[in-house]
C-alpha positions as CSV (number, residue, x, y, z in Angstrom):
1,M,324.3,-124.5,41.8
2,V,323.0,-121.2,43.2
3,G,323.2,-121.0,47.0
4,N,320.9,-119.0,49.3
5,M,320.3,-115.5,48.1
6,K,317.7,-112.8,48.1
7,L,314.7,-113.1,45.8
8,L,315.8,-110.0,43.8
9,Q,319.3,-111.3,43.5
10,R,318.1,-114.7,42.3
11,T,315.8,-113.1,39.8
12,G,318.6,-110.9,38.5
13,Y,321.0,-113.9,38.4
14,Y,318.6,-115.9,36.2
15,Y,317.8,-112.9,34.1
16,L,321.6,-112.3,33.6
17,I,322.2,-115.9,32.6
18,F,319.3,-115.9,30.1
19,S,320.4,-112.5,28.7
20,L,324.0,-113.7,28.2
21,M,322.7,-116.8,26.4
22,V,320.6,-114.7,24.1
23,F,323.5,-112.3,23.8
24,L,325.9,-115.0,22.7
25,L,323.4,-116.6,20.4
26,G,322.6,-113.3,18.8
27,A,326.3,-112.6,18.3
28,L,326.8,-116.0,16.6
29,V,323.8,-115.5,14.4
30,M,325.0,-112.0,13.4
31,F,328.5,-113.3,12.6
32,L,327.1,-116.1,10.4
33,A,324.7,-113.8,8.7
34,L,327.4,-111.2,7.9
35,R,329.7,-113.9,6.8
36,L,327.1,-115.4,4.5
37,V,326.2,-112.0,3.0
38,L,329.8,-111.0,2.4
39,D,330.7,-114.3,0.9
40,Y,327.7,-114.0,-1.5
41,E,328.9,-110.5,-2.5
42,T,332.5,-111.7,-2.9
43,D,331.3,-114.7,-5.0
44,E,329.3,-112.4,-7.3
45,G,332.3,-110.2,-7.6
46,L,334.5,-113.2,-8.5
47,R,332.0,-114.3,-11.2
48,H,332.2,-110.8,-12.7
49,T,336.0,-110.8,-12.5
50,S,336.2,-114.2,-14.2
51,K,334.9,-112.7,-17.4
52,V,337.6,-110.0,-17.4
53,V,340.2,-112.6,-16.5
54,K,339.2,-114.8,-19.5
55,Q,339.6,-112.0,-21.9
56,Y,342.9,-111.0,-20.3
57,L,344.3,-114.5,-20.6
58,M,343.3,-114.7,-24.3
59,D,345.5,-111.7,-25.0
60,L,348.6,-113.2,-23.3
61,D,351.4,-114.7,-25.4
62,T,352.4,-117.1,-22.7
63,L,350.5,-118.4,-19.7
64,P,352.3,-118.4,-16.4
65,D,351.2,-120.7,-13.5
66,R,350.3,-117.6,-11.3
67,L,349.8,-114.0,-12.1
68,K,348.1,-111.0,-10.5
69,I,345.2,-109.3,-12.3
70,M,343.1,-106.4,-10.8
71,D,344.4,-107.2,-7.3
72,E,343.3,-110.8,-7.7
73,V,345.7,-113.7,-7.6
74,V,345.1,-116.0,-10.6
75,E,346.4,-119.6,-10.8
76,L,346.4,-121.7,-14.0
77,Q,346.5,-125.5,-14.1
78,L,346.0,-127.9,-17.1
79,A,342.7,-129.7,-16.8
80,P,342.8,-133.4,-17.3
81,T,339.2,-133.5,-18.6
82,A,336.8,-131.1,-20.2
83,T,334.2,-131.4,-17.4
84,E,332.6,-128.1,-16.5
85,V,333.7,-126.9,-13.1
86,E,332.6,-124.0,-11.0
87,V,333.7,-124.2,-7.3
88,F,333.9,-121.6,-4.5
89,S,336.1,-122.4,-1.6
90,D,338.3,-120.8,1.2
91,T,342.1,-120.8,1.2
92,S,345.0,-118.8,2.4
93,F,348.3,-117.4,1.1
94,F,351.4,-116.3,2.9
95,D,351.9,-112.5,2.9
96,P,355.7,-111.7,2.9
97,E,355.1,-108.2,4.1
98,E,352.9,-109.1,7.0
99,Q,354.8,-112.4,7.6
100,E,351.6,-114.3,8.1
101,Y,348.9,-116.3,6.3
102,E,345.9,-114.3,5.1
103,P,342.5,-115.7,4.2
104,Y,341.3,-115.7,0.6
105,R,338.1,-116.6,-1.2
106,K,338.7,-118.9,-4.2
107,F,336.7,-119.4,-7.4
108,T,337.8,-122.3,-9.6
109,F,336.3,-122.7,-13.1
110,L,337.2,-124.5,-16.4
111,D,338.3,-122.3,-19.4
112,S,339.5,-123.2,-22.8
113,I,342.5,-121.1,-24.0
114,R,343.9,-121.6,-27.5
115,G,342.3,-125.0,-27.7
116,Q,343.7,-126.1,-24.3
117,N,341.5,-126.7,-21.2
118,Y,342.7,-125.0,-18.0
119,L,341.5,-124.9,-14.4
120,V,341.5,-121.2,-13.6
121,S,341.5,-120.2,-9.9
122,I,340.8,-116.6,-8.9
123,N,341.7,-115.8,-5.3
124,H,340.3,-112.7,-3.6
125,S,341.6,-111.5,-0.3
126,R,339.1,-111.6,2.6
127,V,341.1,-109.4,5.0
128,E,339.0,-106.4,4.4
129,S,335.7,-108.3,4.7
130,Q,336.8,-109.9,7.9
131,D,337.8,-106.5,9.3
132,L,334.4,-105.2,8.3
133,I,332.7,-108.1,10.1
134,T,334.8,-107.5,13.2
135,T,334.0,-103.8,13.2
136,I,330.2,-104.4,12.7
137,L,330.3,-107.1,15.4
138,L,332.1,-104.9,17.9
139,V,329.8,-102.0,17.3
140,N,326.7,-104.2,17.7
141,L,328.0,-106.0,20.7
142,G,328.8,-102.7,22.3
143,I,325.2,-101.5,21.7
144,L,323.8,-104.8,22.9
145,S,326.0,-104.7,26.0
146,L,324.9,-101.2,26.8
147,L,321.3,-102.3,26.3
148,L,321.7,-105.4,28.5
149,V,323.2,-103.4,31.4
150,S,320.5,-100.7,31.1
151,L,317.7,-103.3,31.1
152,N,319.3,-105.1,34.0
153,Q,319.5,-101.9,36.0
154,V,315.9,-100.9,35.1
155,N,314.7,-104.4,36.0
156,R,316.4,-104.2,39.4
157,F,314.9,-100.8,40.1
158,L,311.4,-101.8,39.1
159,S,311.7,-105.2,40.9
160,R,312.8,-103.4,44.1
161,Q,309.9,-101.0,43.9
162,L,307.4,-103.8,43.1
163,W,308.6,-106.1,45.9
164,R,308.9,-103.4,48.5
165,P,305.5,-104.2,50.1
166,F,306.6,-107.9,50.4
167,Y,309.8,-107.0,52.3
168,Q,307.8,-104.6,54.5
169,T,305.5,-107.5,55.4
170,I,308.5,-109.7,56.2
171,Q,309.9,-107.1,58.5
172,Q,306.6,-106.7,60.4
173,I,306.2,-110.5,60.7
174,Q,309.8,-110.8,62.1
175,G,308.9,-108.2,64.8
176,F,305.6,-109.9,65.6
177,S,305.3,-112.1,68.7
178,I,302.4,-114.4,69.4
179,Q,302.7,-113.6,73.1
180,D,301.9,-109.9,72.5
181,N,298.4,-108.7,72.8
182,E,298.9,-106.3,69.9
183,K,297.2,-107.4,66.7
184,L,299.3,-107.7,63.5
185,E,298.2,-104.9,61.2
186,L,299.8,-105.0,57.7
187,S,299.6,-102.1,55.3
188,H,297.3,-102.2,52.2
189,T,299.1,-102.3,48.8
190,Q,298.1,-101.6,45.3
191,T,299.3,-105.1,44.2
192,E,296.4,-107.6,44.6
193,E,298.5,-110.6,45.4
194,F,300.5,-108.8,48.2
195,D,297.3,-107.4,49.6
196,Q,295.7,-110.9,49.7
197,L,298.8,-112.2,51.4
198,N,298.7,-109.5,54.1
199,R,295.0,-110.1,54.8
200,S,295.6,-113.8,55.1
201,L,298.5,-113.3,57.4
202,E,296.4,-111.0,59.6
203,R,293.7,-113.6,59.9
204,M,296.1,-116.4,60.6
205,T,298.1,-114.5,63.3
206,E,294.9,-113.4,65.0
207,K,293.7,-117.0,65.2
208,L,297.1,-118.0,66.5
209,Q,297.0,-115.4,69.2
210,R,293.5,-116.6,70.3
211,D,294.7,-120.2,70.3
212,Y,297.8,-119.3,72.2
213,R,295.9,-117.4,74.9
214,S,293.4,-120.3,75.2
215,L,296.2,-122.8,75.6
216,R,298.1,-120.7,78.1
217,R,295.0,-120.3,80.2
218,F,294.5,-124.0,80.0
219,T,298.0,-124.8,81.2
220,E,297.8,-122.3,84.0
221,N,294.4,-123.6,85.1
222,A,295.5,-127.2,84.8
223,S,298.7,-126.5,86.8
224,H,296.6,-125.1,89.7
225,E,293.4,-127.1,89.5
226,M,295.1,-130.5,89.1
227,Q,297.8,-130.0,91.7
228,T,295.3,-129.1,94.4
229,P,293.2,-132.3,94.3
230,L,296.4,-134.4,93.9
231,A,297.8,-132.8,97.0
232,I,294.6,-133.5,98.9
233,M,294.7,-137.1,97.7
234,R,298.3,-137.5,98.8
235,N,297.6,-136.1,102.2
236,Q,294.6,-138.4,102.7
237,V,296.7,-141.4,101.7
238,D,299.4,-140.4,104.1
239,L,296.9,-140.3,106.9
240,L,295.7,-143.7,106.0
241,L,299.2,-145.1,106.1
242,Q,299.7,-143.6,109.6
243,N,296.8,-145.8,110.9
244,A,298.7,-148.8,112.4
245,D,295.4,-150.7,113.0
246,R,294.9,-151.6,109.4
247,P,295.6,-155.1,108.0
248,A,298.8,-155.6,106.0
249,A,296.9,-156.1,102.8
250,D,295.3,-152.7,103.2
251,F,298.7,-151.1,103.7
252,A,300.0,-152.7,100.5
253,S,297.0,-151.3,98.5
254,I,297.4,-147.9,100.0
255,S,301.1,-147.9,99.3
256,H,300.4,-148.7,95.6
257,L,297.8,-145.9,95.6
258,S,300.4,-143.5,97.1
259,E,302.9,-144.4,94.4
260,A,300.4,-143.9,91.6
261,I,299.4,-140.5,93.0
262,S,303.1,-139.5,93.2
263,R,303.6,-140.7,89.6
264,L,300.6,-138.8,88.4
265,R,301.8,-135.6,90.1
266,R,305.2,-135.9,88.5
267,L,303.6,-136.7,85.1
268,N,301.3,-133.7,85.4
269,S,304.3,-131.4,86.2
270,A,306.4,-132.8,83.4
271,L,303.7,-132.4,80.7
272,L,302.9,-128.9,81.8
273,L,306.6,-128.0,81.7
274,L,306.9,-129.4,78.2
275,T,303.8,-127.4,77.1
276,K,305.2,-124.2,78.5
277,I,308.6,-124.8,76.8
278,E,306.9,-125.5,73.5
279,N,304.7,-122.3,73.8
280,E,307.9,-120.3,74.6
281,Q,306.5,-119.1,77.9
282,Y,310.1,-118.9,79.3
283,Q,311.1,-115.9,77.2
284,N,313.1,-114.0,79.8
285,T,316.7,-115.0,79.9
286,E,319.5,-114.3,82.4
287,R,323.3,-114.7,82.4
288,V,323.5,-118.0,84.3
289,Q,326.8,-119.3,85.7
290,L,326.6,-123.0,85.0
291,L,329.6,-124.1,87.1
292,P,328.3,-123.1,90.6
293,L,324.8,-124.4,89.7
294,L,326.3,-127.7,88.6
295,E,328.4,-128.0,91.8
296,Q,325.3,-127.2,93.9
297,K,323.4,-130.1,92.2
298,L,326.3,-132.5,92.6
299,A,326.5,-131.6,96.3
300,A,322.8,-132.3,96.8
301,L,323.1,-135.7,94.9
302,Q,326.2,-136.8,96.8
303,P,324.3,-138.9,99.4
304,L,322.6,-140.8,96.5
305,L,326.0,-141.4,94.8
306,E,327.4,-142.8,98.1
307,E,324.4,-144.9,98.7
308,R,324.8,-146.6,95.2
309,N,328.6,-146.5,95.5
310,I,329.0,-144.6,92.2
311,N,332.4,-143.1,91.5
312,L,332.2,-139.5,90.3
313,Q,334.9,-137.8,88.2
314,T,334.6,-134.2,87.1
315,E,336.5,-131.8,84.9
316,L,334.7,-128.5,85.2
317,S,335.4,-124.9,84.1
318,E,333.5,-121.7,83.9
319,L,330.7,-121.5,81.4
320,T,328.0,-118.7,81.2
321,L,324.7,-119.2,79.4
322,D,321.8,-116.9,78.4
323,I,318.9,-119.0,79.7
324,H,315.9,-118.9,81.9
325,P,317.0,-119.9,85.4
326,V,314.2,-122.4,85.8
327,L,315.2,-124.2,82.5
328,A,318.8,-124.2,83.5
329,D,317.9,-126.0,86.8
330,V,315.6,-128.4,84.9
331,L,318.3,-129.2,82.3
332,L,320.9,-130.1,84.9
333,N,318.5,-132.0,87.1
334,N,317.3,-134.2,84.2
335,L,320.8,-135.0,82.9
336,L,322.2,-135.8,86.3
337,E,319.2,-137.9,87.4
338,N,319.3,-139.8,84.1
339,A,323.0,-140.7,84.6
340,I,322.4,-141.8,88.2
341,K,319.0,-143.6,87.7
342,H,320.2,-145.7,84.8
343,N,323.6,-146.4,86.2
344,L,324.9,-149.7,87.7
345,P,325.8,-150.4,91.3
346,N,329.5,-149.6,91.8
347,G,329.4,-147.7,88.5
348,Q,331.0,-144.5,87.3
349,I,329.9,-141.1,86.2
350,G,332.2,-138.6,84.4
351,I,331.2,-134.9,83.9
352,F,333.0,-132.5,81.6
353,L,332.1,-128.8,81.5
354,G,333.9,-126.4,79.2
355,N,334.5,-125.3,75.6
356,G,330.8,-124.6,75.2
357,K,329.9,-128.2,76.0
358,L,328.5,-130.3,78.8
359,R,329.3,-134.0,78.5
360,I,328.1,-136.6,81.0
361,T,329.2,-140.2,80.7
362,N,328.0,-143.1,82.9
363,T,328.1,-146.9,83.0
364,G,324.9,-148.7,82.4
365,A,323.1,-151.6,80.8
366,P,323.2,-152.0,77.0
367,L,320.3,-150.4,75.2
368,S,317.7,-152.4,73.2
369,T,316.5,-149.3,71.3
370,P,318.5,-146.7,69.3
371,P,319.7,-143.8,71.6
372,A,318.1,-141.1,69.4
373,E,314.6,-142.6,70.1
374,L,314.9,-142.0,73.8
375,F,314.4,-138.3,73.2
376,E,310.8,-139.0,72.2
377,R,308.0,-138.6,74.7
378,F,307.3,-141.6,76.9
379,A,310.2,-143.5,75.3
380,K,312.2,-145.3,78.0
381,E,314.6,-148.1,78.3
382,S,313.9,-148.8,82.0
383,T,310.9,-150.7,83.2
384,K,310.8,-149.0,86.6
385,Q,307.6,-147.3,87.6
386,Q,309.5,-144.2,88.7
387,S,310.6,-143.5,85.1
388,L,308.2,-141.4,83.2
389,G,310.0,-141.4,79.8
390,L,309.9,-137.5,79.7
391,G,313.2,-136.5,81.1
392,L,315.2,-136.6,77.8
393,A,312.2,-135.2,75.9
394,I,312.3,-132.1,78.2
395,V,316.1,-131.8,77.7
396,R,315.6,-131.9,73.9
397,E,312.9,-129.2,74.0
398,I,315.1,-126.9,76.1
399,C,318.0,-127.3,73.6
400,T,315.7,-126.8,70.7
401,L,314.3,-123.6,72.3
402,Y,317.8,-122.1,72.5
403,G,319.2,-123.5,69.3
404,W,321.6,-126.0,71.0
405,S,322.3,-129.6,70.1
406,V,322.1,-132.7,72.2
407,H,323.5,-136.1,71.3
408,Y,323.2,-139.5,73.0
409,D,325.8,-142.1,72.1
410,I,327.4,-145.2,73.5
411,Q,331.2,-145.4,73.3
412,Q,333.3,-148.3,74.7
413,G,330.3,-149.5,76.8
414,E,329.6,-146.1,78.4
415,H,326.6,-144.0,77.8
416,Q,327.5,-140.5,76.7
417,M,325.2,-137.5,76.7
418,E,326.6,-134.3,75.2
419,V,325.0,-130.9,75.0
420,S,326.7,-128.3,72.7
421,F,325.7,-124.8,73.7
422,H,326.9,-123.3,70.4
423,A,324.1,-121.9,68.2
424,Q,323.1,-124.3,65.4
């Protein structure tokens, strides 16, 4: 099976395979045709020789079992019947000089000599005819090989010239960014199909740029316009909660309203973050030292760990990533909060950082859904209102953006989240 290769290489590969098949088939047909023609000529010669041999045998006083006439080996054998026989066949004789068996063409016929029927066999050496076939085949195969190599080189040259506009288009597309304001302008070609492809790509990329700019404006406006009224609503609710003269039932309703507003703010922020990641708006990367950032996060979460009496065990080493600082912060926050939020009282958390990996294990309740499904948006195992079901979805989008892999598994009753920072 042919693996990944360039288009010209693949075309040349199949062309070579097809040419070799035709080449071998042609050689076989040529060999059989030459063999057939030479056998026919040999058989005609043996028929002519048989007339001379008959006359020669009539003049002999005694008939030996084998004799040599005109460079032909003649064998005699009494015939049990007088049935007419004319048979051509292949045989071989041992050559004492060459110390090997040599091929012969044999013609057997019935002849009556002095009133006695004999089977006469005339054997003609095929060494010269085989040498002739070999010579003709080698010469023709040499010519065909030269022709095959020449055609292959010409085909490669012409294909390279014909496909050059296509590769130029690929090169321009690879350097194109949807975030740039520059329009993609592809060159015109004399090949109609390539020209149609270039014009279609220009229209498509232009539409993508318009859609991207519209979506980016929407996310920026939504981030600003939605956060402002939510903040006002939150402030007004806080003022209502500070009024001690209200009945207890009103306080409960206002508290529920406050929780709903907080959830809506977090949901809005998470969805906007997902949209920005998917639109690759975090293009700028920096060399981020993950160890001090992780230690800072753990120090900030220490009171929460002590409150829930969660035992923390770490094995940390230096690790540097090329990542946008905001996304590095979000990645660690979501992974750590997930391990704490879904842990058990008096539980455990283990963190390993090194060898290009970040692995976080924690105790927790058994899952009722496959772990892989929790990376989907709004997929969550917890029924708590604080859980949005977007934390792991954001983690997966960040890993996808940088070509990393993230796996969620349960081993020996512990939940294990592992991020491999090696490029996939």
